[in-house]
RODO-2510 file (C-alpha; in nm, 4 decimals, decimal comma):
residues 146
     n   res          X          Y          Z
     1     x     5,1636    -2,2084    -0,8692
     2     x     4,8744    -2,1803    -1,1481
     3     x     4,7614    -1,8285    -1,3033
     4     x     4,3807    -1,7677    -1,3010
     5     x     4,2166    -1,5453    -1,5740
     6     x     4,0447    -1,2481    -1,4553
     7     x     3,6823    -1,2463    -1,4549
     8     x     3,4971    -0,8914    -1,4055
     9     x     3,1540    -1,0230    -1,4900
    10     x     3,1992    -1,2863    -1,1802
    11     x     3,3381    -1,0408    -0,9528
    12     x     3,0784    -0,7000    -1,0514
    13     x     2,8190    -1,0356    -0,9613
    14     x     2,9192    -1,1019    -0,6353
    15     x     2,9594    -0,7064    -0,5850
    16     x     2,5522    -0,6738    -0,7219
    17     x     2,4553    -0,9319    -0,4768
    18     x     2,6098    -0,7674    -0,1687
    19     x     2,4498    -0,4369    -0,3210
    20     x     2,1196    -0,6111    -0,2911
    21     x     2,1524    -0,7502     0,0259
    22     x     2,2906    -0,4288     0,1691
    23     x     1,9482    -0,2727     0,0209
    24     x     1,7143    -0,5390     0,1517
    25     x     1,8726    -0,4995     0,4653
    26     x     1,8229    -0,1156     0,4628
    27     x     1,5216    -0,0396     0,3347
    28     x     1,3525    -0,3559     0,3425
    29     x     0,9500    -0,3882     0,2440
    30     x     0,8723     0,0149     0,2574
    31     x     0,7235     0,2503    -0,0049
    32     x     1,0370     0,3823    -0,1219
    33     x     1,1582     0,0293    -0,1783
    34     x     0,8520    -0,0261    -0,3566
    35     x     0,9096     0,2869    -0,6180
    36     x     1,1998     0,0586    -0,7464
    37     x     0,9902    -0,2457    -0,7667
    38     x     0,7920    -0,3567    -1,1187
    39     x     0,4864    -0,3885    -0,8820
    40     x     0,2165    -0,1086    -0,8341
    41     x     0,0839    -0,0850    -0,5029
    42     x    -0,0755     0,2469    -0,3620
    43     x    -0,0121     0,4805    -0,0744
    44     x    -0,2394     0,4071     0,2012
    45     x    -0,2999     0,6315     0,5502
    46     x    -0,4963     0,4409     0,8459
    47     x    -0,5696     0,7047     1,1258
    48     x    -0,8058     0,7249     1,4289
    49     x    -0,9796     0,9874     1,5778
    50     x    -1,2240     0,9507     1,8431
    51     x    -1,5426     0,7974     1,6634
    52     x    -1,3658     0,6017     1,3744
    53     x    -1,1072     0,4324     1,1941
    54     x    -1,0322     0,6293     0,8667
    55     x    -0,8314     0,4583     0,5292
    56     x    -0,7390     0,7282     0,2592
    57     x    -0,5603     0,5629    -0,0217
    58     x    -0,4236     0,7614    -0,3452
    59     x    -0,5634     0,6132    -0,6729
    60     x    -0,4901     0,8144    -0,9339
    61     x    -0,6166     0,7537    -1,2855
    62     x    -0,8725     0,5322    -1,1428
    63     x    -1,2531     0,5133    -1,1571
    64     x    -1,4602     0,3712    -0,8736
    65     x    -1,5727     0,0780    -1,1028
    66     x    -1,1917     0,0009    -1,1095
    67     x    -1,2165    -0,0396    -0,7524
    68     x    -1,3388    -0,2994    -0,4860
    69     x    -1,3620    -0,2342    -0,1249
    70     x    -1,4795    -0,5147     0,0963
    71     x    -1,4254    -0,6091     0,4775
    72     x    -1,4532    -0,9916     0,6384
    73     x    -1,3897    -0,9671     1,0105
    74     x    -1,1637    -0,6878     1,1614
    75     x    -0,9826    -0,7345     0,7687
    76     x    -1,0389    -0,4255     0,5312
    77     x    -0,9404    -0,5178     0,1498
    78     x    -0,9174    -0,2554    -0,1122
    79     x    -0,8338    -0,4261    -0,4630
    80     x    -0,8253    -0,2563    -0,8267
    81     x    -0,6791    -0,2337    -1,1589
    82     x    -0,5295     0,0922    -1,3618
    83     x    -0,5267     0,0105    -1,7265
    84     x    -0,2242     0,0590    -1,8949
    85     x    -0,2448     0,3301    -2,1354
    86     x    -0,0054     0,2577    -2,4062
    87     x    -0,0819     0,3524    -2,7562
    88     x     0,0020     0,0950    -3,0322
    89     x     0,0843     0,3595    -3,2585
    90     x     0,3652     0,5878    -3,0518
    91     x     0,7282     0,5056    -2,9599
    92     x     0,7838     0,5024    -2,5804
    93     x     1,1364     0,6683    -2,4742
    94     x     1,0982     0,6422    -2,0887
    95     x     0,7408     0,4818    -1,9057
    96     x     0,7479     0,5142    -1,5489
    97     x     0,3543     0,4903    -1,4624
    98     x     0,2251     0,1939    -1,2867
    99     x    -0,0046    -0,0016    -1,4353
   100     x    -0,1549    -0,2914    -1,3271
   101     x    -0,3714    -0,5032    -1,0707
   102     x    -0,3396    -0,4113    -0,6846
   103     x    -0,4375    -0,5619    -0,3202
   104     x    -0,3705    -0,4075    -0,0100
   105     x    -0,5540    -0,5709     0,3568
   106     x    -0,5129    -0,4248     0,6423
   107     x    -0,6393    -0,5846     0,9786
   108     x    -0,8424    -0,2874     1,1694
   109     x    -0,6661    -0,1547     1,5227
   110     x    -1,0436    -0,1601     1,7090
   111     x    -1,3930    -0,2859     1,6662
   112     x    -1,6074    -0,1407     1,4036
   113     x    -1,9934    -0,0912     1,2893
   114     x    -1,9520    -0,2879     0,9611
   115     x    -2,2846    -0,2399     0,8413
   116     x    -2,2117     0,1817     0,8641
   117     x    -1,8909     0,1711     0,7036
   118     x    -1,8755     0,4401     0,4246
   119     x    -1,6307     0,4721     0,1303
   120     x    -1,6212     0,7798    -0,1132
   121     x    -1,4187     0,8669    -0,4032
   122     x    -1,2863     1,2634    -0,4909
   123     x    -0,9856     1,3538    -0,6862
   124     x    -0,7826     1,0623    -0,7134
   125     x    -0,8074     0,9541    -0,3250
   126     x    -1,0433     0,6911    -0,1668
   127     x    -1,1300     0,8067     0,1856
   128     x    -1,3045     0,4955     0,3723
   129     x    -1,5077     0,5719     0,7117
   130     x    -1,5386     0,3397     0,9657
   131     x    -1,7461     0,4002     1,2811
   132     x    -1,5857     0,2186     1,5763
   133     x    -1,8087     0,0184     1,7857
   134     x    -1,9361     0,1568     2,0891
   135     x    -1,7196    -0,1184     2,3213
   136     x    -1,4040     0,0320     2,0883
   137     x    -1,4664     0,3951     2,1767
   138     x    -1,2463     0,5245     2,4594
   139     x    -1,4913     0,6088     2,7413
   140     x    -1,3935     0,8668     3,0397
   141     x    -1,4224     0,7178     3,3566
   142     x    -1,4921     0,9466     3,6744
   143     x    -1,2775     0,9008     4,0016
   144     x    -1,4667     0,9799     4,3188
   145     x    -1,3617     1,0470     4,6389
   146     x    -1,4842     0,8954     4,9438
***
């Protein structure tokens, strides 16, 4: 019988891999998981009313000059960059605020009138209102009796 030395680092490494796999299976690529990653992705809500598709993105600390909104076909893209605000003469004990560039693209659920899209930015929230194309609006059909 051979004596094998115990290597705790190897066992911890295998345990770490199992935990990472479990984490990935359970959470996938959700906003919760993104909160613990190094990449910065703004939170976005996409909703639909009778006449519009509305996209709201939380972009704290940005200004309108830092944000670019574009549309190509049925894909809406929001991109921008949040500059790092660290000062050279300060010693940081904790840094949790995100910085860097980002890009989010969304395939729109219905056809929209691209020439009538409006975007507003207030209190760190970007609101994009996309009027639906006439053919995409829900129409009530009257039922006639014979």
